[in-house]
C-alpha positions in Angstrom: 13.3 21.5 73.3 10.0 22.6 74.7 7.0 20.3 74.8 4.2 20.8 72.3 2.0 23.6 73.4 -1.1 25.3 72.1 -1.3 26.7 68.6 -0.3 30.3 69.7 2.7 29.1 71.7 3.8 26.8 68.8 3.5 29.6 66.2 5.4 32.0 68.5 8.2 29.5 69.1 8.5 28.8 65.3 8.5 32.5 64.5 11.3 33.1 67.1 13.3 30.3 65.6 12.9 31.6 62.0 13.8 35.1 63.0 17.0 33.8 64.7 17.9 31.8 61.6 17.4 34.8 59.4 19.2 37.2 61.7 22.1 35.1 62.7 22.6 31.5 61.6 22.2 31.6 57.8 24.0 34.9 57.2 26.9 33.8 59.4 27.1 30.5 57.5 27.1 32.4 54.2 30.0 34.5 55.4 32.0 31.5 56.5 31.3 29.6 53.3 32.4 32.6 51.2 35.6 33.0 53.3 36.4 29.3 52.7 35.9 29.6 49.0 32.5 28.0 48.7 30.7 30.7 46.8 27.8 28.5 45.6 27.1 27.3 49.2 27.2 31.0 50.4 24.8 31.9 47.7 22.5 29.0 48.8 22.5 30.3 52.4 21.7 33.8 51.1 18.8 32.4 49.1 17.7 30.5 52.2 17.5 33.7 54.2 15.0 35.1 51.7 12.8 31.9 51.9 13.0 31.9 55.7 12.0 35.6 55.8 8.9 34.7 53.8 8.2 31.8 56.1 8.6 34.0 59.2 6.1 36.5 57.7 3.5 33.7 57.2 4.0 32.5 60.7 3.6 36.1 62.0 0.4 36.5 60.0 -0.9 33.2 61.4 -0.1 34.3 64.9 -1.8 37.7 64.4 -4.8 35.9 62.9 -5.3 34.1 66.2 -5.9 37.5 67.9 -8.6 38.6 65.4 
């Protein structure tokens, strides 16, 4: 919802969003899907967490690279 900022602000906002997705949203969706009998969907959300962690790590590296 925030306007586009400078590169550092944009990377920080993206990193915060990815961390939130990894910590809360996708794991919660996986649990709900599994509880409702959608094991393949739950597995997909679990896989997505792994991908999002990797993406967050790349964003973190980019953000740290700006400080160098």
